C-alpha positions as CSV (number, residue, x, y, z in Angstrom):
1,M,-8.0,2.6,37.0
2,N,-9.6,-0.8,37.0
3,A,-10.7,-1.6,33.5
4,I,-14.3,-2.9,32.9
5,A,-15.0,-5.5,30.2
6,L,-17.6,-4.0,27.9
7,K,-21.0,-5.7,28.1
8,Q,-24.7,-4.5,28.3
9,E,-24.6,-5.3,32.0
10,T,-21.4,-3.3,32.7
11,L,-22.5,0.0,31.1
12,A,-23.6,1.4,34.3
13,Q,-20.2,0.8,35.9
14,L,-18.4,3.0,33.3
15,P,-17.0,6.5,34.2
16,A,-19.8,9.1,34.0
17,D,-18.0,11.2,31.4
18,I,-18.4,8.3,28.7
19,Q,-21.7,8.6,26.8
20,V,-23.5,5.2,26.7
21,P,-26.7,4.2,25.1
22,A,-29.6,5.7,27.0
23,Y,-32.2,4.0,24.8
24,A,-33.7,0.4,25.4
25,R,-31.5,-1.6,23.1
26,G,-33.8,-4.6,23.3
27,T,-36.7,-2.7,21.9
28,L,-34.9,-1.9,18.6
29,T,-36.1,-3.4,15.4
30,P,-33.2,-4.4,13.1
31,S,-34.6,-2.9,10.1
32,I,-31.3,-2.2,8.5
33,V,-28.8,-4.9,7.6
34,H,-25.3,-3.6,7.1
35,I,-22.8,-5.7,5.2
36,G,-19.1,-5.0,5.9
37,V,-18.9,-4.1,9.6
38,G,-15.4,-2.5,9.5
39,G,-13.9,0.6,11.3
40,F,-15.3,3.2,9.0
41,Y,-19.0,2.0,9.2
42,R,-18.7,1.8,13.1
43,A,-17.2,5.2,13.2
44,H,-19.7,6.8,10.7
45,Q,-23.1,5.4,9.7
46,A,-23.5,3.6,13.1
47,V,-22.7,6.8,15.1
48,Y,-25.3,8.7,13.2
49,L,-28.0,6.0,14.0
50,D,-26.8,6.0,17.6
51,D,-27.3,9.8,17.9
52,L,-30.8,9.4,16.4
53,L,-31.7,6.7,18.8
54,A,-30.8,9.0,21.7
55,L,-33.9,11.0,20.6
56,P,-37.3,9.6,21.5
57,G,-39.5,7.6,19.0
58,H,-37.0,6.0,16.5
59,E,-36.9,2.4,18.0
60,Q,-38.2,1.1,14.6
61,W,-34.6,1.5,13.3
62,G,-31.6,-0.6,14.4
63,Y,-28.7,-2.4,12.7
64,C,-27.9,-6.0,12.2
65,G,-24.3,-6.4,11.2
66,V,-23.1,-9.0,8.7
67,G,-19.7,-10.4,7.9
68,L,-19.3,-12.4,4.6
69,L,-15.5,-13.0,4.6
70,P,-13.4,-15.6,6.5
71,H,-11.4,-12.9,8.1
72,D,-14.5,-11.4,9.5
73,A,-14.5,-14.1,12.1
74,A,-12.3,-11.9,14.4
75,M,-15.0,-9.1,14.3
76,R,-17.8,-11.7,14.9
77,D,-15.9,-12.9,18.1
78,A,-15.2,-9.2,19.3
79,M,-18.8,-8.1,18.6
80,Q,-20.6,-11.3,20.0
81,S,-18.6,-11.2,23.2
82,Q,-19.5,-7.7,24.0
83,D,-23.3,-7.7,23.2
84,C,-22.4,-5.9,20.0
85,L,-21.3,-2.8,21.9
86,Y,-18.0,-1.1,21.1
87,T,-16.2,2.3,21.8
88,V,-15.6,5.1,19.6
89,V,-12.7,7.3,20.4
90,E,-12.6,10.9,18.8
91,R,-9.0,12.1,18.7
92,S,-8.1,15.8,18.3
93,A,-5.3,18.3,19.4
94,Q,-7.8,19.2,22.2
95,G,-7.8,15.7,23.5
96,D,-9.7,12.4,23.3
97,T,-13.3,11.7,24.0
98,A,-15.1,8.2,24.2
99,R,-18.5,7.0,23.7
100,V,-20.0,3.6,23.6
101,I,-22.3,2.7,20.4
102,G,-25.2,0.4,20.9
103,C,-27.3,0.6,17.7
104,I,-26.1,-2.8,16.4
105,G,-28.4,-5.5,17.8
106,E,-26.8,-8.6,16.4
107,Y,-24.0,-9.7,14.3
108,L,-24.2,-12.5,11.7
109,Y,-21.2,-14.3,10.3
110,A,-22.1,-15.8,6.8
111,P,-19.5,-18.5,6.5
112,E,-20.8,-20.4,9.5
113,N,-24.4,-19.8,8.9
114,P,-25.4,-18.5,5.4
115,Q,-29.0,-19.4,5.7
116,A,-29.3,-17.1,8.8
117,V,-27.9,-14.2,6.8
118,L,-30.3,-14.9,3.9
119,E,-33.4,-15.1,6.2
120,K,-32.4,-11.8,7.8
121,L,-32.1,-10.2,4.4
122,A,-35.5,-11.7,3.4
123,D,-37.2,-10.7,6.5
124,P,-40.2,-8.4,6.1
125,A,-38.8,-6.2,8.8
126,T,-35.6,-5.5,6.7
127,R,-36.1,-2.3,4.8
128,I,-32.6,-1.0,4.1
129,V,-29.4,-3.0,3.3
130,S,-26.4,-0.8,3.5
131,L,-22.9,-1.7,2.3
132,T,-19.2,-0.7,3.0
133,I,-17.6,-3.5,1.0
134,T,-14.7,-1.4,-0.3
135,E,-14.2,0.1,-3.7
136,G,-13.2,-3.1,-5.2
137,G,-16.4,-4.9,-4.0
138,Y,-18.6,-3.7,-6.8
139,Y,-17.0,-5.8,-9.7
140,V,-16.4,-2.9,-12.1
141,N,-13.8,-3.3,-14.8
142,Q,-12.0,0.0,-14.2
143,G,-10.9,0.2,-17.8
144,T,-14.4,-0.1,-19.4
145,G,-16.7,0.8,-16.6
146,E,-18.6,-2.4,-17.2
147,F,-19.4,-5.3,-14.9
148,D,-16.5,-7.7,-14.5
149,A,-18.2,-11.0,-15.0
150,G,-14.8,-12.8,-15.2
151,H,-13.9,-11.8,-11.5
152,P,-13.4,-15.0,-9.5
153,D,-16.0,-14.1,-7.2
154,I,-18.5,-13.8,-9.8
155,V,-17.5,-16.9,-11.7
156,Y,-18.0,-18.9,-8.4
157,E,-21.4,-17.3,-7.9
158,L,-22.6,-18.0,-11.4
159,A,-21.7,-21.7,-10.8
160,N,-23.2,-21.9,-7.3
161,P,-26.3,-19.5,-7.1
162,Q,-27.7,-21.4,-4.3
163,A,-24.6,-21.0,-2.1
164,P,-23.6,-17.4,-2.2
165,R,-20.3,-16.1,-0.7
166,C,-19.8,-12.4,-1.9
167,S,-22.2,-9.4,-1.3
168,F,-23.7,-9.6,-4.8
169,G,-24.5,-13.3,-4.3
170,Y,-26.2,-12.8,-1.0
171,L,-28.2,-9.7,-2.3
172,L,-29.4,-11.5,-5.3
173,A,-30.4,-14.6,-3.5
174,A,-32.2,-12.7,-0.8
175,L,-34.1,-10.5,-3.3
176,G,-35.1,-13.8,-5.1
177,L,-36.6,-15.0,-1.8
178,R,-38.5,-11.8,-1.2
179,R,-39.9,-12.0,-4.8
180,A,-41.0,-15.5,-4.2
181,R,-42.6,-14.6,-0.9
182,G,-44.5,-11.7,-2.2
183,L,-42.4,-9.1,-0.4
184,A,-41.2,-5.8,-1.7
185,P,-37.4,-5.4,-2.3
186,F,-35.3,-3.6,0.2
187,T,-33.5,-0.4,-0.5
188,I,-29.8,-1.0,-1.2
189,M,-27.5,2.0,0.0
190,S,-23.8,2.0,-0.9
191,C,-21.6,3.9,1.7
192,D,-18.4,3.3,-0.1
193,N,-16.1,5.9,-1.7
194,L,-17.5,5.7,-5.3
195,Q,-18.7,8.5,-7.4
196,N,-22.5,7.8,-8.0
197,N,-22.2,4.9,-5.6
198,G,-25.9,4.1,-5.7
199,D,-25.9,4.2,-9.5
200,V,-22.8,2.0,-9.8
201,T,-24.4,-0.6,-7.4
202,R,-27.6,-0.6,-9.5
203,T,-25.8,-1.1,-12.7
204,M,-23.4,-3.8,-11.5
205,L,-26.0,-5.7,-9.6
206,L,-28.5,-5.7,-12.4
207,A,-25.8,-6.8,-14.9
208,F,-25.0,-9.8,-12.5
209,A,-28.7,-10.5,-12.0
210,R,-29.2,-10.6,-15.9
211,L,-26.7,-13.4,-16.1
212,V,-28.5,-15.4,-13.3
213,D,-32.2,-14.8,-13.8
214,A,-33.6,-12.2,-16.2
215,G,-37.1,-12.1,-14.6
216,L,-35.5,-11.3,-11.3
217,A,-33.3,-8.7,-12.7
218,S,-36.4,-7.1,-14.2
219,W,-38.2,-7.3,-10.7
220,I,-35.2,-5.5,-9.1
221,E,-35.0,-2.8,-11.8
222,A,-38.6,-2.1,-11.4
223,G,-38.8,-1.9,-7.7
224,C,-35.4,-1.5,-5.9
225,A,-34.0,1.9,-4.9
226,F,-30.3,2.6,-4.9
227,P,-29.7,5.9,-3.3
228,N,-26.4,7.7,-3.8
229,S,-24.5,8.9,-0.8
230,M,-21.3,10.8,0.1
231,V,-19.6,9.7,3.3
232,D,-16.5,11.3,5.1
233,R,-14.6,10.5,8.3
234,I,-10.9,9.6,8.6
235,T,-10.7,6.3,10.5
236,P,-7.5,4.5,10.9
237,A,-7.4,0.7,11.2
238,T,-7.7,-0.4,14.9
239,T,-4.4,-1.4,16.4
240,D,-3.2,-2.8,19.9
241,E,-2.2,0.7,20.6
242,H,-5.8,1.8,20.3
243,R,-7.1,-1.1,22.5
244,A,-4.4,0.0,25.1
245,L,-5.6,3.5,24.9
246,V,-9.1,2.6,25.5
247,R,-8.3,0.4,28.5
248,E,-5.7,2.9,30.1
249,S,-7.4,6.2,29.4
250,F,-11.1,5.3,29.7
251,G,-11.1,2.0,31.8
252,I,-12.9,-0.1,29.0
253,I,-11.6,-3.5,27.9
254,D,-12.8,-3.5,24.3
255,A,-11.6,-6.2,21.9
256,W,-12.2,-3.9,18.8
257,P,-12.7,-0.2,19.6
258,V,-12.6,2.3,16.7
259,V,-10.5,5.6,16.6
260,C,-11.4,8.4,14.4
261,E,-11.2,12.1,13.8
262,P,-13.9,14.5,15.2
263,F,-15.0,15.5,11.6
264,R,-17.8,13.7,9.9
265,Q,-20.1,14.2,7.0
266,W,-22.9,12.3,5.3
267,V,-24.9,13.4,2.2
268,I,-27.7,11.2,1.2
269,E,-29.9,11.1,-1.9
270,D,-33.4,10.9,-0.4
271,E,-34.7,7.9,-2.3
272,F,-36.1,5.4,0.4
273,P,-39.6,4.1,-0.9
274,H,-39.9,1.8,2.2
275,G,-38.8,4.5,4.7
276,R,-35.7,5.6,6.3
277,P,-34.3,7.0,9.6
278,T,-34.7,10.7,9.9
279,W,-30.8,11.1,9.6
280,E,-31.2,14.9,9.0
281,L,-32.2,15.3,12.8
282,V,-28.5,14.3,13.7
283,G,-26.5,16.1,11.1
284,A,-26.8,14.3,7.8
285,Q,-27.7,16.2,4.7
286,M,-30.7,14.8,2.6
287,T,-30.6,16.0,-1.0
288,H,-31.8,15.1,-4.4
289,D,-28.3,15.6,-5.9
290,V,-25.3,14.2,-4.2
291,L,-23.0,14.4,-7.3
292,P,-21.4,17.8,-6.6
293,Y,-20.6,17.0,-2.9
294,E,-19.3,13.5,-4.0
295,K,-17.2,14.7,-6.8
296,M,-15.6,17.5,-4.6
297,K,-14.8,15.0,-1.9
298,L,-13.5,12.2,-4.1
299,R,-11.5,14.4,-6.3
300,L,-10.0,16.6,-3.4
301,L,-9.9,14.3,-0.2
302,N,-9.6,10.8,-1.6
303,A,-7.3,11.8,-4.5
304,S,-5.0,13.8,-2.1
305,H,-4.8,10.8,0.1
306,Q,-3.5,8.8,-2.9
307,A,-0.9,11.6,-3.5
308,L,0.4,11.6,0.0
309,C,0.3,7.9,0.9
310,Y,2.6,6.3,-1.7
311,I,5.3,9.0,-1.8
312,G,5.1,9.0,2.0
313,M,5.7,5.4,2.2
314,L,8.5,5.6,-0.2
315,L,10.3,8.2,2.0
316,G,9.8,5.9,5.0
317,Y,6.9,7.6,6.8
318,T,4.2,5.4,8.6
319,Y,1.4,7.8,9.3
320,A,-0.4,10.6,7.4
321,H,0.6,13.4,9.7
322,E,4.3,12.5,9.4
323,A,4.0,12.7,5.7
324,M,2.1,16.1,5.9
325,A,4.9,17.4,8.1
326,D,7.2,17.0,5.1
327,A,7.2,20.3,3.2
328,G,7.5,18.6,-0.2
329,I,4.6,16.3,0.4
330,R,2.4,19.2,1.7
331,Q,3.3,21.1,-1.5
332,L,2.4,18.2,-3.6
333,V,-1.0,17.8,-2.0
334,R,-2.0,21.5,-2.0
335,R,-0.7,22.2,-5.5
336,M,-2.5,19.2,-6.9
337,M,-5.6,20.4,-5.3
338,D,-5.3,24.0,-6.4
339,R,-3.9,23.7,-9.7
340,E,-5.0,20.5,-11.3
341,V,-8.3,19.5,-9.5
342,T,-10.1,22.5,-8.3
343,P,-10.4,24.0,-12.1
344,L,-12.5,20.9,-12.7
345,L,-15.0,21.4,-9.9
346,E,-18.3,23.1,-10.1
347,E,-19.5,25.3,-7.3
348,V,-21.2,23.3,-4.4
349,E,-23.9,24.8,-2.5
350,G,-22.9,25.7,1.0
351,I,-19.3,24.9,0.5
352,D,-16.3,27.3,0.1
353,L,-13.8,25.4,-1.7
354,A,-10.7,27.4,-0.4
355,S,-11.8,26.8,3.3
356,Y,-12.7,23.1,2.5
357,K,-9.1,22.5,1.1
358,D,-7.7,24.3,4.2
359,T,-9.7,21.9,6.4
360,L,-8.5,18.9,4.5
361,I,-4.8,19.9,5.0
362,E,-5.6,20.3,8.8
363,R,-7.4,16.9,8.9
364,F,-4.6,15.0,7.2
365,S,-2.1,16.8,9.5
366,N,-4.0,15.7,12.8
367,P,-1.3,14.0,14.9
368,A,-3.7,12.4,17.2
369,V,-5.5,10.4,14.7
370,R,-2.3,8.5,13.5
371,D,-3.8,7.3,10.3
372,Q,-1.7,4.6,8.6
373,L,-0.3,5.2,5.1
374,A,-0.7,1.6,4.5
375,R,-4.4,1.8,5.1
376,I,-4.8,4.7,2.8
377,G,-2.8,2.8,0.1
378,T,-4.9,-0.3,0.3
379,E,-6.5,-1.4,-3.1
380,G,-4.8,1.1,-5.2
381,S,-6.0,-0.8,-8.3
382,A,-9.6,0.3,-7.4
383,R,-8.7,3.8,-5.8
384,I,-6.5,5.2,-8.4
385,P,-8.9,4.6,-11.3
386,K,-11.8,6.1,-9.0
387,F,-10.2,8.9,-7.3
388,V,-7.2,10.2,-9.6
389,L,-7.9,9.2,-13.2
390,P,-11.3,10.9,-13.6
391,S,-9.5,14.2,-13.0
392,V,-6.7,13.2,-15.4
393,R,-9.4,12.6,-18.1
394,E,-11.2,15.8,-17.5
395,A,-8.0,17.9,-17.4
396,L,-6.7,16.5,-20.6
397,A,-10.2,17.2,-22.3
398,Q,-10.0,20.8,-21.1
399,G,-6.3,21.4,-21.8
400,G,-5.3,21.4,-18.1
401,G,-2.3,20.2,-16.4
402,I,-1.8,16.8,-15.1
403,K,1.8,16.7,-13.9
404,L,1.1,16.0,-10.2
405,L,-1.7,13.7,-10.8
406,A,0.6,11.6,-13.1
407,F,3.2,11.9,-10.4
408,T,0.7,10.3,-8.1
409,V,0.1,7.5,-10.4
410,A,3.9,7.0,-10.8
411,C,4.4,6.9,-7.1
412,W,1.9,4.1,-6.9
413,F,3.8,2.2,-9.6
414,R,7.0,2.6,-7.6
415,Y,5.3,1.6,-4.4
416,L,4.3,-1.7,-6.1
417,E,7.9,-2.8,-6.5
418,G,7.7,-3.5,-2.8
419,H,10.5,-1.6,-1.1
420,D,10.9,2.0,0.0
421,D,14.1,4.1,-0.8
422,N,15.8,2.7,2.3
423,G,15.2,-1.0,1.0
424,L,12.6,-1.6,3.6
425,A,9.5,-3.8,2.6
426,M,6.2,-2.0,2.1
427,P,2.9,-3.9,2.6
428,L,0.7,-4.5,-0.5
429,N,-3.0,-5.2,0.1
430,D,-4.7,-5.3,-3.4
431,P,-6.9,-7.9,-5.0
432,H,-4.6,-7.7,-8.1
433,G,-1.5,-7.4,-5.9
434,V,0.3,-10.5,-7.4
435,R,0.0,-9.4,-11.0
436,L,0.8,-5.7,-10.1
437,R,3.9,-6.6,-8.2
438,E,5.0,-8.9,-11.2
439,L,4.5,-6.1,-13.7
440,A,6.2,-3.6,-11.4
441,L,9.2,-5.7,-10.9
442,H,9.4,-6.7,-14.6
443,G,9.1,-3.2,-15.8
444,G,11.2,-1.3,-13.2
445,A,11.7,2.3,-14.3
446,D,9.7,1.6,-17.5
447,A,6.0,2.3,-16.9
448,T,4.8,0.6,-20.1
449,A,3.9,-2.7,-18.7
450,L,1.7,-1.3,-15.8
451,L,0.1,1.4,-18.1
452,S,-1.0,-1.6,-20.5
453,M,-3.4,-2.7,-17.9
454,R,-6.5,-1.6,-19.8
455,E,-8.8,-2.9,-17.2
456,L,-7.5,-0.1,-15.0
457,F,-6.6,2.7,-17.4
458,G,-8.8,2.0,-20.4
459,D,-8.2,4.7,-23.2
460,L,-5.5,6.3,-21.1
461,S,-3.3,3.4,-22.0
462,D,-3.1,4.9,-25.5
463,T,-2.9,8.6,-24.5
464,P,0.6,9.9,-25.0
465,A,0.0,12.9,-22.8
466,F,-0.7,10.8,-19.9
467,T,1.6,7.8,-20.6
468,Q,4.7,10.1,-21.1
469,A,3.9,12.1,-17.9
470,V,3.6,8.9,-15.9
471,G,6.8,7.5,-17.5
472,L,9.0,10.5,-16.9
473,S,7.9,10.6,-13.3
474,L,8.5,6.9,-12.7
475,A,11.9,7.1,-14.3
476,S,12.8,10.0,-12.0
477,L,11.6,8.0,-9.0
478,Y,13.9,5.2,-9.8
479,D,16.8,7.3,-11.2
480,L,16.8,10.1,-8.6
481,G,15.1,8.5,-5.6
482,A,11.9,9.6,-4.0
483,R,13.1,12.8,-2.4
484,L,14.6,14.4,-5.5
485,A,11.9,13.2,-7.7
486,L,9.4,14.8,-5.3
487,D,11.4,18.1,-5.3
488,Q,11.4,18.0,-9.1
489,A,7.7,17.4,-9.4
490,V,6.7,20.4,-7.1
491,A,9.4,22.7,-8.4
């Protein structure tokens, strides 16, 4: 098969079984600006809008993608060289299917032209700004739940309000321009894995705004909407193997395709005063209460991801499906869900929890997706406090068990040391990585130093039931090795 370079002008040359945009891309209004154009956004929110644009009458909605970080230059190059088109491949045991997504009309790279990004955000046509900036991008002190005004990004922004670099800096500067120009604020929609992600965004952005301009903060508080949302689709990081798959199996030369599982879910709080796409026409669920869905997903799916990834890497596995083929890890995940997390959850309308958990096990075990454990273990300092510790706190308050939740935290601590049980190095991608590794190496089998990080553990640092459980598990990981410690945990 002769592969074809992906461009607007080559779409007609692609094989007939590959879905391509049937709508006129040039007629779309870029009324949604998305900050953080990574794999998950391109496999999730962009796919929903692409589906909607396939229906007539929705041309008033299109995406403009924005990259803020220096490493986003690679995404800029890929997107701009391909007219902002890219391939999504859904992988399952039944086979692979590919489609080309076209709902992103342009891509702006802030480090080379910050003013263009500010003007796009301040454009009257911009009605929604959506975010996938990772769990660590909201500047939350994990121990207190308050805004982290001492974060290096925020220290810079406070000293340089006219030259923003981070998402909050750009949002505040753009909202200031809109206020000065007599425009309404845009709706800000977080699509990151945070419980009450809209509420968190509102609280943190307003705390930042009050440090910069109290009047602007009041204006945002009075008129800016922050809908909560729950997002779900397993999306591994793109690799050269994926690029080769797209080229060899589908005949497309794509610099940055995205591979994902077939499953996807999006639950959105219907709070959009300046209008929104009718996402419900293409499978999204609009609701006035996202919390039950959000809590279920974060406590079961995301916490289970943390449970399997660190012990999996310690045992030498690379992919999630390999870890889930390990009987001990599979037991750990299922028992933690059933015994320690499920008792904390309320009933969710339309969801059978037993079936939901069965589906999660199946999704984690999908060998076609090849989801990297290192990806799942990224930014543990943000994910452990958000996905695992809330269940610990609730279980302790209710007299429930935390043995496996504590074992998950201990596996993260052991992973921070940097080498698996065979002595092979494990990657650490965490904004607090240097300090975490230093404490892990200093403490070794003693969890005290890491548990003393109150900005992560808050009052749990002083809770013997938690600190003793984590300490015992960490000691067993060092003394017995990961395999015997896992056997002991699930016995």
